[in-house]
A tleap script that builds the chain and sets N, CA, C and O, in Angstrom:
source leaprc.protein.ff14SB
mol = sequence {
  NMET LYS PRO THR LEU ASP GLY SER ALA MET
  ALA PRO ARG ASP THR VAL GLU ALA LEU VAL
  TYR LEU THR ALA PRO ALA GLN VAL SER ILE
  THR ASP GLY GLY VAL THR ARG THR TYR SER
  ARG PRO ALA GLY ILE SER ALA VAL THR VAL
  PRO LEU GLY ALA GLY SER VAL SER ALA LYS
  VAL ILE ARG GLY SER ARG THR VAL ASP THR
  ALA VAL SER PRO ARG HIE VAL THR ASN THR
  PRO TYR VAL GLN ASP MET GLN TYR TRP ALA
  ALA GLY CASN
}
set mol.1.N position { -86.648 -30.101 -44.226 }
set mol.1.CA position { -86.007 -29.567 -43.498 }
set mol.1.C position { -85.705 -27.865 -43.485 }
set mol.1.O position { -85.344 -27.350 -44.542 }
set mol.2.N position { -85.855 -27.077 -42.342 }
set mol.2.CA position { -85.932 -25.514 -42.554 }
set mol.2.C position { -84.754 -24.733 -42.490 }
set mol.2.O position { -84.260 -24.564 -41.375 }
set mol.3.N position { -84.263 -24.273 -43.390 }
set mol.3.CA position { -83.041 -23.865 -43.444 }
set mol.3.C position { -82.861 -22.974 -42.209 }
set mol.3.O position { -83.756 -22.329 -41.663 }
set mol.4.N position { -81.526 -23.038 -41.839 }
set mol.4.CA position { -81.565 -21.574 -40.546 }
set mol.4.C position { -80.728 -20.335 -41.507 }
set mol.4.O position { -80.554 -20.209 -42.720 }
set mol.5.N position { -80.393 -19.662 -40.520 }
set mol.5.CA position { -80.036 -18.041 -41.212 }
set mol.5.C position { -78.610 -17.935 -42.286 }
set mol.5.O position { -78.376 -17.101 -43.161 }
set mol.6.N position { -77.842 -19.051 -41.859 }
set mol.6.CA position { -77.202 -19.266 -42.547 }
set mol.6.C position { -76.767 -20.178 -43.535 }
set mol.6.O position { -75.700 -20.120 -44.145 }
set mol.7.N position { -78.044 -21.391 -43.707 }
set mol.7.CA position { -78.141 -22.033 -45.033 }
set mol.7.C position { -78.202 -23.354 -44.320 }
set mol.7.O position { -79.170 -24.014 -44.699 }
set mol.8.N position { -77.724 -23.738 -43.724 }
set mol.8.CA position { -77.945 -24.822 -42.932 }
set mol.8.C position { -78.787 -25.667 -42.600 }
set mol.8.O position { -79.956 -25.332 -42.791 }
set mol.9.N position { -78.612 -26.621 -42.181 }
set mol.9.CA position { -80.925 -27.535 -41.546 }
set mol.9.C position { -80.019 -27.967 -40.497 }
set mol.9.O position { -78.835 -28.294 -40.413 }
set mol.10.N position { -81.178 -27.825 -39.609 }
set mol.10.CA position { -81.178 -29.098 -38.881 }
set mol.10.C position { -82.206 -30.023 -39.068 }
set mol.10.O position { -83.199 -29.765 -39.748 }
set mol.11.N position { -81.986 -31.296 -38.392 }
set mol.11.CA position { -83.061 -31.913 -38.293 }
set mol.11.C position { -83.870 -32.110 -37.628 }
set mol.11.O position { -83.470 -31.911 -36.481 }
set mol.12.N position { -85.301 -32.541 -37.650 }
set mol.12.CA position { -86.247 -32.292 -36.329 }
set mol.12.C position { -85.404 -33.391 -35.462 }
set mol.12.O position { -84.357 -34.039 -35.455 }
set mol.13.N position { -86.493 -33.160 -34.803 }
set mol.13.CA position { -86.059 -33.960 -33.079 }
set mol.13.C position { -87.455 -33.945 -32.483 }
set mol.13.O position { -88.455 -33.301 -32.803 }
set mol.14.N position { -87.196 -35.012 -31.341 }
set mol.14.CA position { -88.804 -35.357 -30.854 }
set mol.14.C position { -88.409 -35.267 -29.349 }
set mol.14.O position { -88.254 -36.311 -28.715 }
set mol.15.N position { -88.195 -33.710 -28.594 }
set mol.15.CA position { -87.749 -33.825 -27.671 }
set mol.15.C position { -88.128 -32.602 -27.215 }
set mol.15.O position { -88.416 -31.764 -28.069 }
set mol.16.N position { -88.242 -32.096 -25.252 }
set mol.16.CA position { -88.672 -31.042 -25.101 }
set mol.16.C position { -87.288 -30.828 -24.250 }
set mol.16.O position { -86.550 -31.642 -23.696 }
set mol.17.N position { -87.247 -29.690 -24.348 }
set mol.17.CA position { -86.102 -28.097 -23.957 }
set mol.17.C position { -86.709 -27.568 -22.990 }
set mol.17.O position { -87.876 -27.179 -23.038 }
set mol.18.N position { -85.862 -27.498 -21.883 }
set mol.18.CA position { -86.852 -26.384 -20.590 }
set mol.18.C position { -84.889 -24.621 -21.139 }
set mol.18.O position { -83.671 -24.511 -21.283 }
set mol.19.N position { -85.673 -24.174 -21.150 }
set mol.19.CA position { -84.436 -23.091 -21.339 }
set mol.19.C position { -84.650 -22.504 -19.622 }
set mol.19.O position { -85.729 -22.454 -19.032 }
set mol.20.N position { -83.903 -22.282 -19.316 }
set mol.20.CA position { -84.118 -21.674 -17.504 }
set mol.20.C position { -82.772 -20.566 -16.838 }
set mol.20.O position { -81.683 -20.658 -16.273 }
set mol.21.N position { -83.539 -19.730 -17.255 }
set mol.21.CA position { -82.726 -18.458 -16.021 }
set mol.21.C position { -82.487 -18.346 -14.521 }
set mol.21.O position { -82.789 -17.342 -13.876 }
set mol.22.N position { -81.805 -19.676 -13.895 }
set mol.22.CA position { -81.745 -19.255 -12.447 }
set mol.22.C position { -80.998 -17.592 -12.178 }
set mol.22.O position { -80.377 -16.852 -12.942 }
set mol.23.N position { -81.369 -17.470 -10.847 }
set mol.23.CA position { -80.839 -16.422 -10.201 }
set mol.23.C position { -80.296 -17.367 -9.486 }
set mol.23.O position { -79.272 -16.705 -9.312 }
set mol.24.N position { -80.019 -18.591 -8.764 }
set mol.24.CA position { -79.298 -19.423 -7.951 }
set mol.24.C position { -79.596 -20.336 -8.740 }
set mol.24.O position { -80.061 -20.516 -9.865 }
set mol.25.N position { -78.803 -21.434 -6.946 }
set mol.25.CA position { -78.890 -22.772 -8.192 }
set mol.25.C position { -80.049 -23.106 -7.877 }
set mol.25.O position { -80.943 -22.387 -7.430 }
set mol.26.N position { -80.065 -24.225 -8.106 }
set mol.26.CA position { -81.688 -25.403 -8.077 }
set mol.26.C position { -81.859 -26.343 -8.994 }
set mol.26.O position { -81.012 -26.536 -9.866 }
set mol.27.N position { -83.214 -27.187 -8.889 }
set mol.27.CA position { -83.170 -28.288 -9.152 }
set mol.27.C position { -84.420 -28.484 -10.647 }
set mol.27.O position { -85.614 -28.328 -10.394 }
set mol.28.N position { -84.096 -28.731 -11.725 }
set mol.28.CA position { -85.440 -28.293 -12.877 }
set mol.28.C position { -85.962 -29.805 -12.732 }
set mol.28.O position { -85.478 -30.858 -12.314 }
set mol.29.N position { -87.321 -29.351 -13.342 }
set mol.29.CA position { -87.875 -30.935 -12.980 }
set mol.29.C position { -88.839 -31.188 -14.338 }
set mol.29.O position { -89.960 -30.692 -14.225 }
set mol.30.N position { -88.583 -31.850 -15.537 }
set mol.30.CA position { -89.561 -31.630 -17.013 }
set mol.30.C position { -90.343 -33.178 -15.948 }
set mol.30.O position { -90.004 -33.883 -14.998 }
set mol.31.N position { -91.484 -33.032 -16.858 }
set mol.31.CA position { -92.626 -34.313 -17.024 }
set mol.31.C position { -92.722 -34.080 -18.219 }
set mol.31.O position { -92.787 -32.910 -18.597 }
set mol.32.N position { -92.757 -35.161 -19.139 }
set mol.32.CA position { -93.854 -35.680 -20.764 }
set mol.32.C position { -93.788 -36.861 -20.424 }
set mol.32.O position { -92.820 -37.464 -19.961 }
set mol.33.N position { -95.007 -37.295 -20.685 }
set mol.33.CA position { -95.388 -38.667 -21.120 }
set mol.33.C position { -95.745 -39.464 -19.611 }
set mol.33.O position { -95.871 -40.675 -19.432 }
set mol.34.N position { -95.839 -38.555 -18.787 }
set mol.34.CA position { -96.141 -39.709 -17.440 }
set mol.34.C position { -94.514 -39.777 -16.527 }
set mol.34.O position { -94.129 -40.444 -15.567 }
set mol.35.N position { -93.992 -38.926 -17.230 }
set mol.35.CA position { -92.457 -39.703 -16.669 }
set mol.35.C position { -91.190 -38.274 -16.501 }
set mol.35.O position { -90.535 -37.529 -17.229 }
set mol.36.N position { -91.412 -38.534 -15.094 }
set mol.36.CA position { -90.548 -37.328 -14.843 }
set mol.36.C position { -89.050 -37.396 -14.247 }
set mol.36.O position { -88.637 -38.255 -13.468 }
set mol.37.N position { -88.517 -36.598 -14.635 }
set mol.37.CA position { -86.311 -35.953 -14.825 }
set mol.37.C position { -86.717 -35.274 -13.847 }
set mol.37.O position { -87.798 -35.075 -13.293 }
set mol.38.N position { -85.131 -34.781 -13.659 }
set mol.38.CA position { -85.115 -33.542 -12.329 }
set mol.38.C position { -83.066 -33.745 -12.215 }
set mol.38.O position { -82.220 -34.593 -11.931 }
set mol.39.N position { -83.193 -32.167 -12.709 }
set mol.39.CA position { -81.830 -31.961 -13.105 }
set mol.39.C position { -81.012 -31.065 -11.809 }
set mol.39.O position { -81.787 -30.336 -11.189 }
set mol.40.N position { -79.526 -31.031 -11.322 }
set mol.40.CA position { -79.471 -29.703 -10.718 }
set mol.40.C position { -78.975 -29.535 -11.686 }
set mol.40.O position { -78.477 -30.322 -12.491 }
set mol.41.N position { -79.165 -27.542 -11.669 }
set mol.41.CA position { -78.423 -26.846 -12.707 }
set mol.41.C position { -78.097 -25.318 -11.938 }
set mol.41.O position { -78.795 -24.434 -11.440 }
set mol.42.N position { -76.629 -25.547 -12.144 }
set mol.42.CA position { -76.401 -23.947 -11.507 }
set mol.42.C position { -76.885 -22.424 -12.132 }
set mol.42.O position { -77.237 -22.320 -13.307 }
set mol.43.N position { -76.862 -21.477 -11.369 }
set mol.43.CA position { -77.236 -20.020 -11.487 }
set mol.43.C position { -76.107 -19.649 -12.625 }
set mol.43.O position { -74.922 -19.752 -12.942 }
set mol.44.N position { -77.535 -19.082 -13.030 }
set mol.44.CA position { -77.517 -18.228 -14.971 }
set mol.44.C position { -78.427 -19.363 -15.689 }
set mol.44.O position { -79.337 -19.955 -15.108 }
set mol.45.N position { -78.029 -19.591 -17.114 }
set mol.45.CA position { -78.833 -20.037 -17.968 }
set mol.45.C position { -78.321 -20.951 -18.488 }
set mol.45.O position { -77.220 -20.960 -19.040 }
set mol.46.N position { -79.401 -22.205 -18.309 }
set mol.46.CA position { -79.218 -23.768 -18.488 }
set mol.46.C position { -80.268 -24.050 -19.485 }
set mol.46.O position { -81.262 -23.355 -19.698 }
set mol.47.N position { -79.747 -25.770 -20.402 }
set mol.47.CA position { -81.184 -25.390 -21.021 }
set mol.47.C position { -80.617 -27.014 -20.462 }
set mol.47.O position { -79.492 -27.352 -20.093 }
set mol.48.N position { -81.921 -27.832 -20.577 }
set mol.48.CA position { -82.136 -29.611 -20.220 }
set mol.48.C position { -83.110 -29.917 -21.545 }
set mol.48.O position { -84.099 -29.388 -22.053 }
set mol.49.N position { -82.667 -30.520 -21.683 }
set mol.49.CA position { -83.127 -31.109 -23.177 }
set mol.49.C position { -83.258 -33.083 -22.782 }
set mol.49.O position { -82.354 -33.917 -22.743 }
set mol.50.N position { -84.676 -33.235 -22.566 }
set mol.50.CA position { -85.184 -34.913 -22.473 }
set mol.50.C position { -85.893 -35.265 -24.069 }
set mol.50.O position { -86.019 -34.523 -25.043 }
set mol.51.N position { -86.333 -36.900 -23.846 }
set mol.51.CA position { -86.999 -36.946 -24.618 }
set mol.51.C position { -88.488 -37.233 -24.949 }
set mol.51.O position { -89.063 -37.957 -24.137 }
set mol.52.N position { -89.298 -36.725 -26.145 }
set mol.52.CA position { -90.766 -36.654 -25.950 }
set mol.52.C position { -91.313 -38.262 -25.620 }
set mol.52.O position { -91.034 -39.386 -26.035 }
set mol.53.N position { -92.369 -37.599 -24.505 }
set mol.53.CA position { -92.953 -39.024 -25.045 }
set mol.53.C position { -94.315 -38.055 -24.385 }
set mol.53.O position { -94.333 -36.983 -23.781 }
set mol.54.N position { -95.658 -39.233 -24.930 }
set mol.54.CA position { -97.417 -38.321 -25.459 }
set mol.54.C position { -97.572 -38.425 -24.239 }
set mol.54.O position { -97.094 -39.190 -23.401 }
set mol.55.N position { -98.456 -37.386 -24.182 }
set mol.55.CA position { -98.760 -36.870 -23.273 }
set mol.55.C position { -98.703 -35.342 -22.750 }
set mol.55.O position { -98.349 -34.444 -23.514 }
set mol.56.N position { -99.029 -35.119 -21.552 }
set mol.56.CA position { -98.890 -33.531 -21.473 }
set mol.56.C position { -97.482 -33.562 -20.393 }
set mol.56.O position { -97.025 -34.409 -19.626 }
set mol.57.N position { -97.038 -32.005 -20.832 }
set mol.57.CA position { -95.628 -31.605 -20.889 }
set mol.57.C position { -96.080 -30.214 -19.800 }
set mol.57.O position { -96.860 -29.263 -19.837 }
set mol.58.N position { -94.935 -30.853 -18.749 }
set mol.58.CA position { -94.528 -28.961 -18.164 }
set mol.58.C position { -93.215 -29.249 -17.344 }
set mol.58.O position { -92.488 -30.242 -17.385 }
set mol.59.N position { -93.124 -28.216 -16.665 }
set mol.59.CA position { -91.481 -27.782 -16.319 }
set mol.59.C position { -92.083 -26.920 -14.554 }
set mol.59.O position { -93.054 -26.323 -14.091 }
set mol.60.N position { -90.555 -27.468 -14.101 }
set mol.60.CA position { -90.868 -26.480 -12.906 }
set mol.60.C position { -89.464 -26.288 -12.062 }
set mol.60.O position { -88.620 -27.075 -12.493 }
set mol.61.N position { -88.990 -25.501 -11.024 }
set mol.61.CA position { -88.051 -25.181 -10.463 }
set mol.61.C position { -88.078 -25.428 -9.225 }
set mol.61.O position { -88.839 -24.783 -8.504 }
set mol.62.N position { -87.558 -26.051 -8.898 }
set mol.62.CA position { -87.104 -26.351 -7.496 }
set mol.62.C position { -86.479 -25.713 -6.525 }
set mol.62.O position { -85.511 -26.383 -6.885 }
set mol.63.N position { -86.013 -24.984 -5.515 }
set mol.63.CA position { -85.242 -25.137 -4.470 }
set mol.63.C position { -85.805 -25.345 -3.316 }
set mol.63.O position { -86.663 -24.665 -2.753 }
set mol.64.N position { -85.259 -26.376 -2.956 }
set mol.64.CA position { -84.837 -26.388 -1.310 }
set mol.64.C position { -86.718 -27.359 -1.746 }
set mol.64.O position { -87.102 -27.406 -2.914 }
set mol.65.N position { -87.400 -27.865 -0.813 }
set mol.65.CA position { -88.680 -28.106 -0.537 }
set mol.65.C position { -89.831 -27.309 -1.546 }
set mol.65.O position { -90.969 -27.770 -1.634 }
set mol.66.N position { -89.483 -26.245 -2.189 }
set mol.66.CA position { -90.227 -25.191 -2.689 }
set mol.66.C position { -90.115 -25.027 -3.824 }
set mol.66.O position { -88.928 -24.968 -4.143 }
set mol.67.N position { -91.122 -24.866 -5.031 }
set mol.67.CA position { -90.892 -25.168 -5.699 }
set mol.67.C position { -91.070 -23.271 -6.370 }
set mol.67.O position { -91.825 -22.445 -5.857 }
set mol.68.N position { -90.600 -23.136 -6.991 }
set mol.68.CA position { -90.506 -21.223 -7.400 }
set mol.68.C position { -90.762 -20.944 -8.646 }
set mol.68.O position { -90.485 -19.816 -9.052 }
set mol.69.N position { -91.432 -22.050 -9.654 }
set mol.69.CA position { -91.302 -21.303 -11.155 }
set mol.69.C position { -92.133 -22.845 -11.586 }
set mol.69.O position { -91.695 -23.959 -11.299 }
set mol.70.N position { -93.345 -22.583 -12.291 }
set mol.70.CA position { -93.541 -23.952 -13.495 }
set mol.70.C position { -94.429 -23.621 -14.567 }
set mol.70.O position { -95.205 -22.735 -14.210 }
set mol.71.N position { -94.631 -24.043 -15.886 }
set mol.71.CA position { -94.540 -23.867 -16.971 }
set mol.71.C position { -95.250 -24.826 -17.764 }
set mol.71.O position { -94.400 -25.487 -18.360 }
set mol.72.N position { -96.517 -25.257 -18.085 }
set mol.72.CA position { -97.063 -26.024 -18.301 }
set mol.72.C position { -97.540 -26.048 -19.983 }
set mol.72.O position { -97.939 -25.023 -20.534 }
set mol.73.N position { -97.428 -27.427 -20.726 }
set mol.73.CA position { -97.430 -27.073 -22.340 }
set mol.73.C position { -99.220 -26.848 -22.917 }
set mol.73.O position { -99.863 -27.898 -22.892 }
set mol.74.N position { -99.904 -25.735 -23.349 }
set mol.74.CA position { -101.152 -25.907 -23.675 }
set mol.74.C position { -101.337 -27.092 -24.619 }
set mol.74.O position { -102.503 -27.484 -24.669 }
set mol.75.N position { -100.306 -27.876 -25.516 }
set mol.75.CA position { -100.085 -28.357 -26.186 }
set mol.75.C position { -100.325 -29.976 -25.936 }
set mol.75.O position { -99.553 -30.314 -25.039 }
set mol.76.N position { -101.058 -31.028 -26.366 }
set mol.76.CA position { -101.106 -32.200 -25.594 }
set mol.76.C position { -100.130 -33.355 -26.772 }
set mol.76.O position { -100.464 -33.380 -27.957 }
set mol.77.N position { -99.056 -34.161 -26.312 }
set mol.77.CA position { -98.539 -34.874 -27.174 }
set mol.77.C position { -99.552 -36.472 -27.230 }
set mol.77.O position { -100.220 -37.057 -26.377 }
set mol.78.N position { -99.249 -36.743 -28.638 }
set mol.78.CA position { -100.244 -37.583 -29.166 }
set mol.78.C position { -99.128 -38.717 -30.108 }
set mol.78.O position { -98.330 -38.347 -30.968 }
set mol.79.N position { -99.293 -39.746 -29.779 }
set mol.79.CA position { -98.706 -40.995 -30.628 }
set mol.79.C position { -99.670 -40.905 -32.110 }
set mol.79.O position { -99.071 -41.467 -33.027 }
set mol.80.N position { -100.857 -40.396 -32.484 }
set mol.80.CA position { -101.331 -40.836 -33.252 }
set mol.80.C position { -101.920 -39.431 -33.517 }
set mol.80.O position { -102.801 -39.113 -32.717 }
set mol.81.N position { -101.665 -38.665 -34.324 }
set mol.81.CA position { -101.755 -37.200 -34.461 }
set mol.81.C position { -102.715 -37.184 -35.835 }
set mol.81.O position { -102.551 -37.907 -36.818 }
set mol.82.N position { -103.672 -36.261 -35.666 }
set mol.82.CA position { -104.922 -36.598 -36.743 }
set mol.82.C position { -103.802 -35.799 -38.671 }
set mol.82.O position { -104.420 -36.153 -39.675 }
set mol.83.N position { -102.860 -35.184 -38.916 }
set mol.83.CA position { -101.911 -34.487 -39.032 }
set mol.83.C position { -100.280 -34.592 -38.484 }
set mol.83.O position { -100.537 -34.562 -37.280 }
set mol.84.N position { -99.573 -34.641 -38.512 }
set mol.84.CA position { -97.964 -34.762 -38.403 }
set mol.84.C position { -97.156 -33.102 -37.876 }
set mol.84.O position { -96.593 -32.245 -38.558 }
set mol.85.N position { -97.309 -33.148 -37.035 }
set mol.85.CA position { -97.483 -31.446 -36.829 }
set mol.85.C position { -95.956 -31.083 -36.321 }
set mol.85.O position { -95.694 -31.204 -35.124 }
set mol.86.N position { -94.913 -30.617 -37.295 }
set mol.86.CA position { -93.466 -30.924 -37.180 }
set mol.86.C position { -93.149 -29.091 -36.830 }
set mol.86.O position { -92.077 -28.615 -37.203 }
set mol.87.N position { -94.036 -28.334 -36.208 }
set mol.87.CA position { -93.789 -27.239 -35.579 }
set mol.87.C position { -92.902 -27.261 -34.269 }
set mol.87.O position { -92.738 -28.142 -33.426 }
set mol.88.N position { -92.406 -26.031 -34.389 }
set mol.88.CA position { -91.773 -25.965 -33.009 }
set mol.88.C position { -92.636 -25.176 -31.793 }
set mol.88.O position { -92.838 -23.969 -31.926 }
set mol.89.N position { -93.129 -25.870 -30.631 }
set mol.89.CA position { -94.128 -25.013 -29.893 }
set mol.89.C position { -93.355 -24.510 -28.104 }
set mol.89.O position { -92.442 -25.141 -27.570 }
set mol.90.N position { -93.890 -23.529 -27.632 }
set mol.90.CA position { -93.780 -23.023 -26.529 }
set mol.90.C position { -94.323 -22.489 -25.494 }
set mol.90.O position { -95.370 -21.843 -25.539 }
set mol.91.N position { -93.737 -22.684 -24.586 }
set mol.91.CA position { -94.844 -22.606 -23.131 }
set mol.91.C position { -93.321 -21.866 -22.222 }
set mol.91.O position { -92.104 -22.027 -22.310 }
set mol.92.N position { -94.309 -20.962 -21.315 }
set mol.92.CA position { -93.035 -20.299 -20.504 }
set mol.92.C position { -94.002 -19.984 -19.109 }
set mol.92.O position { -95.138 -20.436 -18.969 }
set mol.93.N position { -93.347 -19.174 -18.187 }
set mol.93.CA position { -93.397 -18.121 -17.072 }
set mol.93.C position { -93.017 -17.433 -16.458 }
set mol.93.O position { -93.745 -16.856 -15.651 }
savepdb mol mol.pdb
quit
């Protein structure tokens, strides 16, 4: 585990996190491993965390029936990696 600035350590986790900055309430939809989960979030800063699944990862912000923003990860998650990658990866829009 990599130590934090205060010397503590955080255990690795297999999750996808969408950190959103919303100007108005919206739905945040995360798709990974073929599973889509949607959450209602208020205006302001929100974090949504879901379990990591194999496959592609994307997130979108929806207001009413309109998609207002989308982010797609350039990384593909596999259950059989050539080497174990313990890095954190980010994608944004």
